[in-house]
C-alpha positions in Angstrom: 8.0 1.7 3.1 10.9 0.0 5.3 10.9 2.0 8.7 14.2 2.2 10.3 13.2 4.0 13.2 16.7 4.3 14.5 17.4 5.2 18.2 13.9 5.1 19.3 13.7 1.9 20.4 9.9 1.7 22.1 8.7 5.0 20.6 6.0 5.1 18.1 7.2 5.2 14.5 6.9 9.2 13.4 5.9 8.5 10.1 2.9 6.0 11.0 2.0 8.3 14.0 1.8 11.4 10.7 0.0 9.0 8.2 -2.3 8.1 11.2 -3.2 12.2 12.4 -3.7 12.7 8.0 -6.6 9.6 8.2 -8.1 11.3 11.2 -8.5 15.0 9.4 -9.8 13.5 6.2 -13.1 11.3 5.9 -13.2 7.4 5.8 -12.4 5.5 2.9 -13.8 2.2 1.7 -13.5 0.3 -1.6 -15.3 -2.7 -2.5 -12.8 -4.8 -4.9 -13.3 -6.8 -7.4 -11.9 -9.3 -9.7 -14.0 -8.7 -12.5 -17.7 -6.9 -13.5 -20.5 -8.7 -12.2 -19.6 -10.3 -8.6 -21.8 -7.7 -6.7 -19.6 -4.8 -5.8 -22.2 -2.2 -6.2 -24.6 -4.5 -4.6 -22.9 -5.2 -1.5 -21.8 -1.0 -1.6 -25.8 -0.3 -1.4 -26.2 -3.0 1.0 -23.7 -1.6 3.5 -25.0 2.1 2.7 -28.5 1.1 4.2 -26.9 -0.3 7.3 -25.2 3.0 7.5 -28.7 4.6 7.5 -30.0 2.1 9.7 -27.2 3.2 12.5 -28.8 7.0 11.8 -26.0 7.9 9.5 -26.7 11.1 6.5 -26.6 8.8 3.5 -26.7 10.0 -0.3 -26.0 8.8 -3.9 -23.1 10.4 -5.8 -23.7 8.2 -8.6 -24.7 4.4 -9.0 -24.9 2.8 -12.2 -27.3 -0.3 -12.2 -26.8 -1.1 -15.7 -30.7 -2.8 -15.6 -30.1 -5.3 -12.8 -33.7 -5.1 -11.2 -32.0 -6.5 -7.6 -30.0 -3.4 -7.5 -32.3 -0.7 -9.0 -34.7 -1.9 -6.0 -31.9 -1.4 -3.4 -31.1 2.2 -4.5 -35.3 3.0 -3.8 -35.2 4.9 -0.6 -31.9 6.5 -1.1 -31.5 10.1 -1.7 -30.0 10.9 -5.1 -27.6 13.7 -5.6 -28.9 14.6 -9.2 -26.3 14.3 -12.1 -24.9 17.4 -14.1 -25.4 17.5 -17.8 -21.7 18.4 -20.0 -22.6 18.7 -23.3 -19.3 16.8 -25.2 -19.3 17.1 -28.9 -22.9 18.4 -29.0 -24.0 15.3 -26.8 -25.3 15.6 -23.8 -23.4 13.5 -20.7 -24.1 13.4 -17.3 -21.6 12.9 -14.5 -21.6 13.1 -11.0 -22.5 16.5 -9.2 -19.2 17.2 -7.0 -20.4 20.7 -6.2 -23.8 19.6 -5.5 -22.6 16.4 -2.8 -19.8 19.3 -1.3 -23.0 21.9 -0.5 -25.2 19.1 0.8 -22.1 17.8 2.9 -23.4 14.1 3.8 -22.0 12.1 6.6 -20.9 9.5 3.9 -21.7 9.5 -0.2 -21.8 6.3 -2.3 -19.7 6.5 -5.3 -19.8 4.0 -8.2 -17.3 3.3 -10.6 -14.1 4.6 -9.0 -11.9 4.0 -12.8 -14.3 6.3 -14.5 -13.2 9.0 -16.7 -14.8 12.2 -16.5 -16.5 14.0 -19.8 -14.4 16.5 -20.5 -15.4 20.5 -19.0 -15.3 18.2 -15.7 -13.6 19.9 -12.6 -11.3 16.4 -12.1 -10.4 14.4 -15.5 -10.9 11.5 -13.3 -13.9 10.2 -10.7 -11.0 9.3 -8.2 -9.7 12.9 -8.2 -13.4 13.9 -7.4 -13.4 11.4 -4.2 -10.0 12.6 -2.8 -11.8 16.0 -3.0 -14.7 14.8 -1.3 -12.2 13.0 1.6 -10.5 16.0 2.0 -13.6 17.7 2.7 -14.1 15.3 5.5 -16.8 13.5 3.8 -16.8 9.6 3.9 -16.6 7.6 0.8 -17.9 4.1 -0.6 -16.6 2.9 -3.8 -16.5 0.4 -6.3 -13.2 -0.9 -8.2 -12.6 -3.7 -10.4 -8.7 -5.5 -10.1 -8.3 -4.5 -13.8 -8.2 -0.7 -13.5 -5.4 -0.9 -10.6 -2.2 0.9 -12.2 0.5 -1.2 -11.0 -1.4 -4.3 -12.1 -2.4 -3.0 -15.5 0.6 -5.3 -17.2 -0.1 -8.3 -15.5 -4.1 -8.2 -16.0 -3.6 -7.3 -20.2 -0.9 -10.1 -20.4 -3.8 -12.5 -18.6 -6.6 -11.4 -20.5 -4.7 -9.7 -23.8 -7.0 -6.8 -23.5 -5.3 -3.4 -22.3 -7.8 -1.3 -19.9 -6.9 2.4 -20.3 -8.8 3.5 -17.5 -7.1 2.7 -14.4 -6.4 4.1 -10.5 -3.5 4.7 -9.0 -1.9 2.1 -6.2 -2.2 5.1 -3.9 -5.7 5.6 -3.8 -5.8 1.7 -2.8 -3.0 2.3 0.0 -5.4 5.4 1.3 -8.0 3.4 1.9 -9.0 3.0 5.3 -11.0 -0.3 4.3 -10.5 -2.8 1.7 -13.4 -5.0 1.4 -13.1 -7.7 -1.3 -16.2 -9.1 -3.0 -15.4 -12.9 -4.3 -17.4 -14.8 -6.8 -16.4 -17.8 -8.1 -15.6 -18.2 -11.7 -18.3 -21.0 -12.3 -20.7 -18.7 -10.2 -19.7 -15.8 -12.3 -20.3 -17.7 -15.3 -23.6 -18.4 -14.4 -24.4 -15.3 -13.7 -23.7 -14.2 -17.5 -25.6 -17.1 -18.9 -29.0 -15.8 -16.5 -28.4 -12.2 -18.4 -27.8 -10.7 -15.0 -23.9 -9.1 -16.0 -24.6 -8.2 -19.5 -27.4 -8.7 -22.2 -27.3 -12.1 -24.0 -25.6 -11.0 -26.7 -22.5 -8.8 -25.1 -22.5 -12.0 -22.0 -21.7 -14.3 -25.3 -18.8 -12.5 -26.6 -17.5 -11.9 -22.7 -17.9 -15.4 -22.4 -15.6 -16.1 -25.4 -13.2 -13.7 -24.7 -12.8 -12.3 -21.0 -14.8 -14.3 -18.7 -13.2 -17.4 -19.1 -12.5 -19.7 -16.2 -8.1 -19.0 -16.3 -8.8 -15.7 -16.9 -11.2 -15.3 -13.9 -9.0 -17.4 -11.8 -6.1 -15.3 -12.2 -8.1 -12.2 -11.6 -9.6 -13.4 -8.6 -6.1 -14.2 -7.7 -4.8 -10.7 -8.1 -7.8 -9.4 -6.3 -7.1 -11.9 -2.9 -3.4 -11.1 -3.2 -3.9 -7.1 -3.8 -6.4 -7.4 -0.4 -3.7 -8.9 1.5 -1.2 -6.3 0.5 -3.0 -3.9 1.9 -4.5 -5.6 4.9 -0.5 -6.2 6.1 0.4 -2.5 5.3 -2.5 -1.7 7.8 -0.9 -4.3 10.6 2.9 -2.7 10.0 1.7 0.7 10.1 -0.4 -0.1 13.4 2.6 -1.9 15.1 4.8 0.9 14.2 2.0 3.5 15.6 1.7 1.8 18.9 5.6 1.2 19.5 4.8 -2.5 19.2 7.8 -4.7 18.4 7.7 -7.6 15.7 7.3 -10.3 14.8 3.8 -10.7 14.5 3.4 -13.8 12.3 0.6 -12.8 11.1 2.1 -12.7 7.2 5.6 -13.9 6.4 8.5 -11.6 5.7 12.3 -12.7 4.8 15.0 -10.9 5.2 18.7 -12.0 4.1 21.9 -10.1 5.2 24.1 -9.7 2.4 28.0 -8.7 2.6 30.7 -8.6 0.6 32.0 -12.3 0.6 31.0 -14.3 -2.8 29.2 -16.7 -0.6 26.6 -13.6 0.0 25.2 -14.9 -3.5 24.2 -18.4 -2.7 22.4 -16.8 0.3 20.3 -14.3 -1.8 19.3 -17.6 -3.9 18.5 -19.5 -0.7 16.2 -16.5 0.8 14.2 -16.0 -2.6 13.5 -19.7 -2.4 12.4 -19.5 0.9 10.0 -16.6 -0.2 8.7 -18.3 -2.9 7.7 -21.2 -0.8 5.9 -18.7 2.0 4.7 -16.7 -0.9 6.1 -13.7 1.1 8.0 -10.7 0.0 11.2 -10.7 1.4 14.2 -8.2 1.2 18.3 -7.9 0.8 20.2 -6.0 3.5 23.5 -4.6 3.5 24.5 -2.9 6.7 27.1 -0.3 6.0 29.2 0.1 8.1 32.6 2.3 9.4 34.4 -0.5 8.3 32.5 -0.8 4.9 34.5 2.2 3.6 37.8 0.0 3.6 36.4 -2.5 1.1 38.3 -3.3 -1.8 36.7 -2.3 -5.1 36.4 -6.3 -6.0 34.6 -6.6 -2.6 32.3 -3.4 -3.6 31.5 -5.5 -6.7 30.5 -8.3 -4.7 28.1 -6.3 -2.7 26.8 -4.3 -5.7 26.4 -7.6 -7.7 24.4 -9.2 -4.6 21.9 -6.9 -4.4 21.3 -6.4 -8.0 21.1 -10.3 -7.8 18.1 -9.8 -5.5 16.5 -7.4 -7.4 16.5 -9.8 -10.4 15.3 -12.7 -8.3 12.3 -10.5 -7.2 13.2 -9.1 -4.0 14.2 -5.3 -2.6 17.2 -4.3 -2.1 18.1 -2.1 1.0 21.6 -0.3 2.2 21.3 1.2 5.5 24.0 2.6 7.7 24.9 1.8 11.1 27.4 0.8 13.7 26.9 -2.7 14.1 25.6 -5.5 11.7 23.5 -7.7 14.1 22.4 -4.6 15.6 20.9 -2.7 12.7 19.4 -6.0 11.2 17.6 -7.0 14.5 16.3 -3.2 14.5 15.0 -3.2 10.8 13.5 -6.9 10.9 11.2 -6.0 14.2 10.2 -2.6 12.7 9.0 -4.6 9.7 7.7 -7.5 10.9 10.0 -9.6 9.7 9.7 -13.3 10.4 12.6 -14.9 9.1 16.4 -13.8 8.8 18.7 -15.7 6.5 22.4 -14.9 7.6 25.7 -16.9 6.7 27.6 -18.9 9.4 30.7 -17.4 10.6 33.8 -17.9 9.2 36.5 -17.0 11.3 38.5 -19.2 13.5 36.7 -20.6 17.0 39.5 -19.3 19.1 38.7 -15.3 17.9 35.0 -15.8 20.1 36.9 -15.2 23.4 36.9 -11.8 23.0 34.6 -11.1 20.2 31.3 -12.6 19.4 30.9 -13.4 15.6 28.0 -11.2 14.1 25.5 -14.7 13.3 26.1 -15.2 17.1 24.7 -11.8 18.1 22.0 -11.9 15.5 21.0 -15.2 17.4 20.9 -13.9 21.2 19.2 -10.5 19.8 16.9 -11.8 17.2 13.6 -12.8 19.7 11.2 -14.4 18.1 12.4 -14.0 15.0 13.6 -17.5 13.4 17.1 -17.0 12.2 18.2 -19.5 9.7 22.0 -19.9 9.5 23.1 -21.3 6.3 26.9 -22.0 5.1 26.8 -20.5 1.7 28.9 -21.6 -1.0 31.3 -19.4 -2.2 31.7 -21.2 -5.8 28.1 -20.2 -6.4 28.9 -16.5 -6.0 27.9 -13.8 -8.5 28.6 -14.4 -11.9 32.0 -12.8 -12.8 31.5 -9.8 -15.0 34.1 -11.0 -17.6 35.1 -7.1 -18.0 38.6 -5.6 -16.6 38.4 -2.6 -15.3 40.0 0.6 -16.2 43.0 1.7 -13.4 41.3 4.3 -11.0 43.1 7.8 -11.4 46.4 7.6 -9.1 45.8 8.4 -5.4 49.2 10.1 -5.1 48.3 14.4 -4.6 51.4 16.0 -5.0 49.4 19.6 -4.1 48.2 17.6 -1.2 51.7 17.2 0.6 52.4 20.7 -0.7 49.6 22.2 1.7 50.4 19.9 4.5 53.8 21.2 4.5 52.3 24.5 4.7 50.0 23.8 7.4 53.2 22.8 9.3 54.9 25.3 8.7 52.3 27.9 9.8 51.9 25.8 12.9 56.0 26.2 13.4 55.8 30.3 13.0 52.7 30.3 15.9 54.4 27.9 17.9 57.6 30.4 18.1 55.5 33.2 18.9 54.2 31.5 21.8 57.0 29.5 23.0 57.8 33.0 24.7 54.6 32.8 26.6 53.6 29.2 26.9 55.1 26.0 28.1 57.0 24.0 25.5 54.5 20.9 26.1 50.8 23.0 25.3 52.7 23.8 21.9 51.9 20.1 20.7 48.5 21.6 20.8 49.1 23.9 17.6 50.9 21.1 16.0 47.9 19.0 16.0 46.2 21.7 14.7 47.5 21.4 11.8 47.4 17.6 11.3 43.7 18.0 11.8 43.4 20.7 9.3 45.2 18.3 6.3 42.9 15.8 7.5 39.6 17.0 7.1 40.8 18.7 3.5 43.1 16.3 2.3 42.4 12.8 3.4 44.9 10.1 5.5 48.1 9.9 3.7 48.4 13.4 3.7 47.2 13.8 7.6 50.0 11.2 8.4 52.7 12.8 6.5 51.7 16.0 8.5 51.8 13.5 11.7 55.4 13.0 10.9 56.5 16.1 9.8 54.5 18.2 12.8 56.5 15.5 15.8 60.2 16.0 14.0 59.5 20.0 13.9 58.3 19.8 17.6 61.6 17.7 18.8 63.8 19.4 16.6 62.8 23.5 17.4 61.3 23.1 21.1 62.7 20.1 22.8 65.7 20.4 24.2 68.4 19.9 23.4 66.9 22.4 20.7 67.7 22.0 17.1 69.1 18.6 17.6 66.6 15.3 16.9 67.7 14.0 20.3 66.1 14.1 23.5 67.5 14.6 27.1 64.5 14.8 28.9 62.2 11.4 29.5 59.3 13.4 30.2 59.9 15.1 26.6 60.6 11.5 25.1 57.3 10.7 26.6 55.3 13.6 25.4 56.7 13.3 21.9 55.3 9.8 22.1 51.8 10.7 23.3 51.6 13.6 20.8 52.5 11.1 17.8 49.8 8.8 18.8 46.9 11.4 19.4 47.7 12.7 16.2 47.8 9.6 14.4 44.5 8.7 16.3 42.9 11.8 15.6 44.2 12.1 12.0 42.7 8.6 11.2 39.4 9.5 12.7 39.3 12.8 11.1 40.0 11.3 7.8 37.3 8.7 8.0 34.5 11.2 8.4 35.8 13.0 5.8 35.9 10.3 3.2 32.7 9.1 4.3 31.2 12.5 4.4 32.4 12.3 0.9 31.0 9.0 -0.3 27.6 10.5 0.8 27.5 13.2 -1.5 28.7 11.2 -4.2 26.1 8.5 -3.6 23.6 11.4 -3.1 24.6 12.7 -6.5 24.2 9.3 -8.0 20.9 8.6 -6.2 19.3 11.8 -7.7 20.9 11.1 -11.2 19.4 7.6 -11.1 16.2 9.2 -9.5 16.0 11.8 -12.2 16.8 8.9 -15.3 13.6 6.7 -13.8 11.3 9.6 -13.8 12.5 10.1 -17.5 11.5 6.5 -18.6 8.4 6.4 -16.5 7.3 9.4 -18.7 8.3 8.2 -22.0 5.5 6.6 -23.6 7.6 5.4 -27.3 10.7 2.9 -27.5 12.8 5.6 -29.3 12.1 8.3 -26.6 13.2 5.5 -24.1 16.5 4.7 -26.1 17.4 8.4 -26.5 17.2 9.1 -23.0 19.1 5.7 -21.8 21.8 7.2 -24.7 22.2 10.7 -23.0 22.0 9.3 -19.6 24.5 6.8 -20.3 26.8 9.6 -22.1 26.7 12.2 -19.4 27.3 10.2 -16.5 30.1 7.6 -17.4 31.6 10.3 -20.1 31.6 8.1 -23.0 30.0 7.3 -26.3 27.4 5.2 -26.6 25.2 3.4 -29.1 22.3 1.0 -28.4 20.8 -2.0 -30.4 18.3 -3.9 -30.4 17.4 -7.4 -31.9 15.7 -6.8 -35.7 14.6 -9.7 -37.9 16.7 -12.0 -36.0 19.6 -10.0 -36.0 20.5 -7.3 -33.9 20.9 -3.3 -35.2 21.4 0.4 -33.9 18.4 2.0 -33.0 20.0 4.9 -31.1 23.4 6.6 -30.1 24.6 9.2 -28.0 26.6 11.3 -30.5 24.8 9.9 -32.9 26.4 7.1 -34.9 25.3 3.8 -36.7 28.2 2.5 -38.3 29.8 -0.6 -36.8 33.0 -2.7 -38.3 32.7 -6.5 -38.4 34.6 -6.9 -35.6 32.0 -4.6 -33.4 29.2 -6.5 -34.8 30.5 -9.6 -33.9 31.1 -8.4 -30.5 27.5 -7.2 -30.4 25.8 -10.0 -31.5 27.9 -12.4 -29.0 27.3 -10.3 -26.6 23.2 -10.7 -27.3 23.2 -14.6 -27.9 25.2 -15.6 -24.6 23.6 -12.5 -22.2 27.4 -11.6 -21.6 29.7 -8.6 -22.2 32.0 -9.1 -25.1 34.1 -6.6 -26.7 36.9 -3.9 -25.4 38.3 -4.9 -22.1 36.2 -8.2 -22.1 37.1 -11.5 -22.0 35.5 -12.1 -25.3 36.3 -10.7 -28.6 38.6 -7.7 -27.1 39.6 -6.4 -30.4 36.4 -4.6 -31.1 36.7 -0.9 -30.9 33.8 -0.8 -27.9 32.4 -2.5 -25.0 29.7 -4.7 -25.4 27.3 -5.2 -22.6 23.8 -6.7 -22.6 20.3 -4.9 -21.6 18.8 -7.7 -19.6 15.7 -8.2 -17.2 14.4 -10.8 -15.3 12.7 -12.9 -18.0 15.8 -12.1 -21.0 18.0 -10.0 -23.0 16.3 -7.1 -24.7 19.3 -5.4 -26.2 23.0 -4.2 -25.9 24.8 -1.5 -24.8 27.9 -0.3 -26.9 30.5 1.8 -25.0 33.5 3.8 -26.5 35.7 6.7 -25.7 38.0 8.8 -26.6 41.4 6.6 -24.9 42.3 4.4 -27.8 43.0 0.9 -26.1 42.4 -0.2 -22.7 39.5 -0.9 -20.3 36.8 1.5 -20.2 35.0 2.0 -16.8 36.1 1.9 -13.4 34.8 -0.5 -10.9 32.5 2.3 -9.7 31.4 3.0 -13.5 31.2 -0.6 -13.7 28.2 -0.3 -10.8 26.8 2.9 -12.2 26.3 1.4 -15.7 24.7 -1.8 -13.9 22.1 0.6 -12.2 21.6 2.2 -15.4 21.4 -0.7 -17.9 18.9 -2.5 -15.3 16.7 0.9 -15.5 16.8 0.9 -19.2 15.9 -2.4 -19.7 12.9 -2.6 -17.8 11.5 0.5 -19.4 12.6 -1.0 -23.0 10.3 -4.3 -21.6 7.6 -2.2 -20.5 7.1 -0.5 -24.0 7.8 -3.7 -25.8 5.0 -5.6 -23.9 2.6 -2.6 -24.2 3.0 -3.0 -28.2 2.8 -6.6 -27.7 -0.5 -6.2 -25.7 -1.5 -3.8 -28.9 -0.9 -5.9 -31.3 -2.6 -9.0 -30.1 -6.0 -6.7 -28.9 -5.3 -5.5 -32.8 -5.0 -9.4 -33.8 -8.1 -10.1 -32.0 -10.0 -7.5 -33.2 -9.3 -8.3 -36.8 -10.2 -11.9 -36.0 -13.6 -10.7 -34.5 -14.2 -8.4 -37.8 -12.9 -11.5 -39.9 -15.6 -13.8 -37.9 -18.1 -11.4 -38.1 -17.7 -10.3 -41.8 -17.8 -14.1 -42.9 -20.8 -14.3 -40.6 -22.8 -11.1 -42.3 -21.4 -12.9 -46.0 -22.8 -16.3 -44.9 -25.9 -15.0 -43.9 -26.5 -11.2 -45.9 -25.0 -12.9 -49.2 -26.8 -16.5 -49.1 -30.1 -15.2 -48.2 -31.0 -13.3 -50.8 -29.0 -15.3 -53.1 -31.3 -18.0 -52.2 -34.5 -16.0 -52.8 -33.2 -15.0 -56.5 -32.6 -18.9 -57.4 -36.0 -19.7 -56.0 -38.0 -17.2 -57.5 -35.9 -17.8 -61.1 -35.9 -21.4 -61.1 -39.9 -21.5 -60.4 -40.1 -19.4 -63.3 -38.1 -20.9 -65.8 -39.8 -24.5 -64.4 -43.4 -23.1 -64.5 -43.4 -19.8 -66.4 -46.3 -21.2 -68.9 -48.6 -22.6 -66.3 -48.4 -19.7 -63.5 -50.9 -16.6 -63.4 -49.8 -13.5 -64.3 -50.3 -12.2 -60.7 -47.8 -14.9 -59.3 -45.0 -14.3 -62.3 -45.4 -10.6 -61.5 -44.5 -11.3 -57.7 -41.6 -13.5 -58.3 -40.5 -11.3 -60.7 -40.5 -8.7 -58.1 -39.0 -10.9 -55.7 -35.8 -11.4 -58.3 -35.7 -7.4 -58.2 -35.7 -6.8 -54.7 -33.5 -9.2 -53.8 -31.0 -8.3 -55.8 -31.3 -4.6 -55.2 -30.9 -5.8 -51.3 -27.7 -7.7 -52.6 -26.4 -4.9 -54.3 -26.6 -2.7 -51.2 -25.0 -5.1 -48.9 -22.0 -5.2 -51.5 -21.7 -1.3 -51.8 -22.0 -1.2 -48.1 -18.8 -3.5 -48.2 -17.1 -1.2 -50.6 -18.1 1.5 -49.0 -17.0 0.5 -45.4 -13.5 -0.9 -47.3 -12.9 2.6 -48.5 -13.5 3.9 -45.0 -10.8 1.9 -43.5 -8.4 2.2 -45.8 -8.8 6.1 -46.2 -9.0 6.1 -49.4 -12.3 8.3 -48.6 -12.1 11.9 -50.8 -15.5 13.5 -50.3 -16.6 15.3 -53.6 -17.4 18.7 -51.2 -19.6 21.0 -53.0 -22.6 23.6 -51.7 -25.7 22.1 -51.6 -29.4 22.7 -49.9 -29.9 19.6 -47.8 -33.7 19.4 -48.6 -32.9 18.5 -52.2 -30.8 15.6 -51.1 -33.2 14.4 -48.7 -35.9 13.9 -51.2 -33.8 12.1 -53.5 -33.1 9.8 -51.0 -37.0 9.2 -50.0 -37.5 8.5 -53.5 -35.0 5.8 -53.5 -36.2 4.5 -50.6 -39.5 4.7 -51.4 -39.9 0.3 -51.9 -37.9 0.4 -48.5 -40.2 2.8 -46.6 -43.4 1.2 -48.3 -46.0 0.5 -45.1 -44.4 3.4 -43.4 -45.5 7.4 -43.4 -42.8 9.6 -43.6 -43.1 13.6 -42.5 -40.3 16.0 -43.6 -40.1 19.5 -42.5 -37.2 21.2 -43.9 -37.4 25.1 -44.2 -36.5 26.7 -47.6 -34.3 29.4 -45.8 -32.2 26.3 -44.0 -28.7 27.6 -45.1 -26.8 25.1 -47.9 -24.2 23.0 -46.7 -20.5 22.0 -48.1 -21.0 17.8 -48.5 -20.3 15.3 -51.0 -24.3 14.7 -52.5 -23.9 11.2 -53.0 -22.2 10.2 -49.8 -24.7 12.6 -47.7 -27.6 11.2 -49.8 -26.3 7.1 -48.9 -26.2 8.4 -45.4 -30.1 9.4 -45.1 -30.5 6.1 -47.0 -28.5 4.0 -44.7 -30.9 6.2 -41.6 -34.2 5.7 -43.5 -33.4 2.2 -44.0 -32.6 1.3 -40.0 -35.9 3.3 -39.2 -38.1 1.1 -41.6 -36.5 -2.3 -40.0 -37.2 -1.1 -36.5 -40.5 1.2 -36.4 -43.7 -0.7 -36.8 -45.8 -0.6 -40.1 -48.0 2.4 -40.6 -45.7 4.4 -37.7 -43.9 8.0 -38.6 -40.5 8.5 -39.5 -39.6 12.4 -39.1 -37.2 14.0 -41.0 -36.7 17.6 -39.4 -33.6 20.2 -40.2 -32.6 23.6 -38.6 -30.1 25.7 -37.9 -28.3 27.1 -34.8 -25.2 29.4 -34.0 -23.0 26.7 -35.8 -24.2 24.2 -37.6 -27.3 23.2 -40.0 -28.9 20.2 -38.2 -30.6 17.2 -40.1 -32.6 14.7 -37.3 -34.7 11.7 -38.1 -36.7 9.7 -35.6 -38.9 6.8 -35.8 -42.0 5.5 -33.7 -39.6 2.0 -32.7 -38.6 0.5 -29.3 -35.4 2.7 -29.4 -31.8 2.1 -28.8 -31.0 -0.1 -25.5 -29.0 2.5 -23.3 -26.4 0.3 -23.1 -26.0 -0.3 -26.8 -26.0 4.1 -27.5 -22.3 4.1 -27.6 -21.8 1.0 -29.8 -24.5 1.2 -32.7 -22.0 2.9 -34.7 -19.1 0.3 -34.4 -18.9 -1.8 -37.1 -20.6 -5.0 -37.4 -22.6 -4.4 -34.1 -25.9 -4.9 -34.4 -28.8 -3.9 -32.0 -30.7 -7.2 -30.5 -34.2 -6.9 -32.2 -37.1 -9.7 -32.5 -37.7 -12.0 -35.2 -40.2 -9.8 -37.2 -37.1 -7.2 -37.6 -35.5 -8.4 -40.7 -32.0 -8.9 -40.5 -29.2 -6.1 -41.0 -25.2 -6.6 -41.8 -24.0 -4.1 -38.9 -22.7 -1.6 -41.5 -24.8 0.9 -42.2 -24.4 3.0 -39.1 -20.8 2.6 -39.1 -20.7 3.4 -42.8 -22.7 7.1 -41.8 -20.4 7.8 -39.2 -17.5 7.3 -41.7 -19.2 9.5 -44.6 -20.1 12.5 -41.9 -17.2 12.6 -40.3 -15.1 12.5 -43.5 -17.1 15.5 -44.6 -16.5 17.5 -41.1 -19.9 16.5 -39.7 -20.9 14.5 -36.2 -23.4 11.9 -36.1 -25.1 11.0 -32.7 -28.0 8.5 -31.8 -30.6 8.6 -28.8 -34.3 8.1 -28.0 -37.0 10.5 -27.9 -38.2 11.7 -24.8 -41.8 11.4 -23.8 -42.6 8.2 -26.4 -40.7 5.2 -27.9 -38.3 6.0 -30.7 -34.9 6.1 -31.8 -33.4 9.6 -33.1 -30.4 10.3 -34.9 -28.9 13.7 -35.4 -26.5 15.0 -38.0 -24.5 18.3 -37.2 -22.8 19.3 -40.4 -20.7 22.9 -39.8 -22.3 26.0 -41.5 -20.0 27.0 -44.5 -18.6 30.5 -44.2 -17.6 31.2 -47.8 -21.1 31.1 -49.3 -21.5 33.1 -52.3 -24.5 36.3 -52.7 -26.9 36.0 -55.1 -25.3 39.0 -56.8 -22.1 37.3 -57.0 -24.1 34.2 -58.5 -25.8 36.3 -61.3 
């Protein structure tokens, strides 16, 4: 936030000192920031932790994910590791960082990996960064890691670059909280080489990553984002250091550009020049308008120029700042030095040279006071001003308030009565103060014009009733003439000053109300997640603040259509449709009160962002003709429309990214399906064709045993082909939502026995052990679907378990569920694949001796079990190799008793 630090030249900034004090009261946070996974953040964090141990600090590991990387696991050895706490989530144990254990242990430094991680339900905090904040608040230092794609403010940018929307994000305030940010940088070529070498992901996962996320273009863009975000944090730290130590800038460690704008038309060209300069310097920039006492007297046209210029600055990527002050040059220099500005852009003076004899121009004053700051004096082009609105403003309410003049007359009458009483004891010249009080009262309560009226009326009353000769308007005493003259002058000056303060106070109150309304509106927009919510909030806010009827139109199928309104209204006549379409196509206002198509019922104003127009606002009121909005309302409309346009664009960008993600997922599934079909259809068909052709050509000459083997091959491969096609059909039903289980009460042991008989050929060469107690409660399932689930799990076990190994089938009941568990003695499931084995077309990497699968069987199991109201999880056996699949089905509450069945 810019620090103005007014009237405290040479003193440290209170805000900077307060922030420094807060930082000293909490633990220190260091973030190891990377552009992408695999650059070495965790490794570098562990190396830094070892260095702290060598320095004598008490360092522990809160949570570190090694991802199976041997060099990282080697570094973990030697650290004290706080055991993780186990949390049950949907019947499956998950491990999370033990926050209470760390707080009880209270080390000097704790290492916490993956700052953006989402904690399991049941944890104290939903996000790991909140755990880190609590550790910092307790005075414990934290080292943590973060990838740039998880930074909240860059989420949209990253999704545009990678076409992947990252769901786990960390607020920018966490990075701003960091005492140190260390960038862990690796060139795209080196990172891609690490992927090829298997140092980041397993080979199959790495292959997909290289073709999607880890492309050279993506990595280069993410690398630049990481470097820029780190540089931004370092720049903020430098500015805070300068403000905390009262160091006046600039320190040209980084460039900053400031442009001074005013009510002259050339301000727009100055803003464009500053934007180009900032772009060349790759520097942040701001447009600053200094609001002085003279600003209160600006015309509505001049106010429009100021508002439009500041709005242009925001559209070009700058920051629009308005600061109050007495002298423009003085305030510009103060703001620039407080915020480490290195370049100031200002327009060349336009006043005649002869006026420099008694007052220097703002430009001259700025050059003299700028010190080490570079001042760029630009002539500016008044023809290159901001684009005209093209909308006529409604006449402002009449300023003549007869009630104010009547009250001013009353104040003078009261002053006259008081003066008549005091005339008995005071000198006549002292009575002027009583009338002066009436003038000041009129100025404070009613403004300048009633105050001037009161001033003249008081002078006439004072002359008529109290200056000799009394009861005439003539004055015989020269001293009385002088007293009346000075009374009139003092009254006019005092009333003018008082009225000016009153106008400034009224303007400040109005600005505060408007700012509060805009803030609440922006807060409401930030909390909306759907387009309908954004449109409704916008329509309601416009209608309530501008006192008009509102319709909002968005593009649809090459045209533009009404999407929201307040009050609800979706009827437009032909003239309104034409005006709305013209406003949309030309990005310019049209309709009532505009230069184009003024015969329309409504005024149509485009909703535009820095990229393009995103919609159109239609405004109407009960007045039948004439312009709708006053100049002040037009400026308010601009502010509201800008916020609404950005919110609409944000929602649309999110929708575009989601569509792109779904399209990419569909392409991936299509590719996997084609690959699966090409292999899993071709292989059994080739075997069938080969066996059938051999039988046809050599049937008579072949031994009976060979003929039997070939016929078995035809049958086996036909069954395999039939299972594959059935899996495809089942998955189609699941993904289309057409799966409707035929629930009934069944004994699980009977269905498992049927599945074992069906899988007899597949299980040939394996031993099966089944332990299903006779008293196991019945379950409400579809027997066909449940048998298919058991069959798929047995088929999966037979693929991965070695021959002569045992496949165990167990069943039991707990408090709420009937549990069926199938385990094998194969190699087990790699930990990285546990969460993905149920994904469609996902196949765990296996050896050549294992027959290929389609990647559909386990996905079908999950779809069937969830359709029947149960859950299925995958895990590994403890104490020995092997995979375990656990099915949990809810116990029925309506099992009939034996007597009822009889």
